[in-house]
N, C-alpha and C positions, 0 to 999 in steps of 0.2 A: 481640594485641589479641585473640583471637579465644581462645573457652577451648576444652578438650581435646572438648567434647560440642556443641560449638557448631549450632543448628540453622537452616538458611538455606531461605527460603520464597521460591521462584524468584517472577517475574510471569508463566511464561512455564508453568510444566510443577507439575503438583497436587501431588505427594509431593516432600516438603522433602529436601534434601541436608544428609546428617548428621557432623559430624564436623570438626576442625579441619583435617584433611589433603584430602577433597574441596573443604569449604570455601574451604578455602584455593587450594587450584588453579583451582577456578571463578572466585575472584575475580579470582586474575590473568590468565584466557584475558578476561575483559569488560575491563581494564585495556587490554588489547590493540588490543578491538573499540573503545571509543569512542573518541570524537576531540572532542577543544575538552571534556573532560570539566569541571566545576566546579560547586560549592556553592555556592548564591544566598540561602539561609538555613537558620538554627536552629531546633526549636523542644525544650523540654525538660518534664521534669514526671513524677512518680509514678515517678521510678527510670528512663524512660525518653526518648529520645531520635529527635528524626525530622529527617533531614539531606533540604534539597530541593537536587536537581541538574539542571543543564540540561546537554546533549552530543549531539552526532550521530552517528548511522552512518551511513555513507555521506552522502547527500544528503539522509537523512532527520536533522530536527530531535525529538528529543523531551525532556521533562520526565517527572522523576519524584521517588522518597520513600527513602531507606534509612529507615525503621524499624527504629530497635536498643536490644534492651532490654542492663545490663548489671549484673552480677555484684558479690558485694561486693569482691572480687579487682579491679574495676575492667575484666575481660574481658568481651569481646561475647560472651554467651550464646546469641541470638537476633537474627535480620536478616532483615526482610519487607522486599521492593524492589516499589514500585509503578510502572509507567511508563504514559505516557500522550504522543500520540497511538496510537490501535490503528494505525495505518499507522510508526509508531517501535519501536514492541512488536513488529510483525512483521519488520523490518529488523534491529531486536535479536536474535529469535529466528534468525533466518536465518544471522547471522554468528556465534553463539554456534556452531549444528549444525555450521556449514561446520570450525570450526576444532575441536569437539571429535571429530568423524569420524562425525557422525551422517547426512550428504549432502550 
């Protein structure tokens, strides 16, 4: 589903992740961090899609939006993730850091 040169903008770090390999790896790790992940709504328009989700990280509940841009070939070219509340975002950041070896 990801374009070769997909760009992923994280809710935690400013610099985007670029490329199918890097973004795919990151999304696989996120899948191990989120518990009870499910989409609750979709918004479409202008070649873009926003997928609203809810999940848990440990004892923190969070909600977020996956904002996707899709190319003519149907592959995701750009993915930006927004997460709230701050306590859920911080729990996500810490869990990702632990799984990615950053602390």
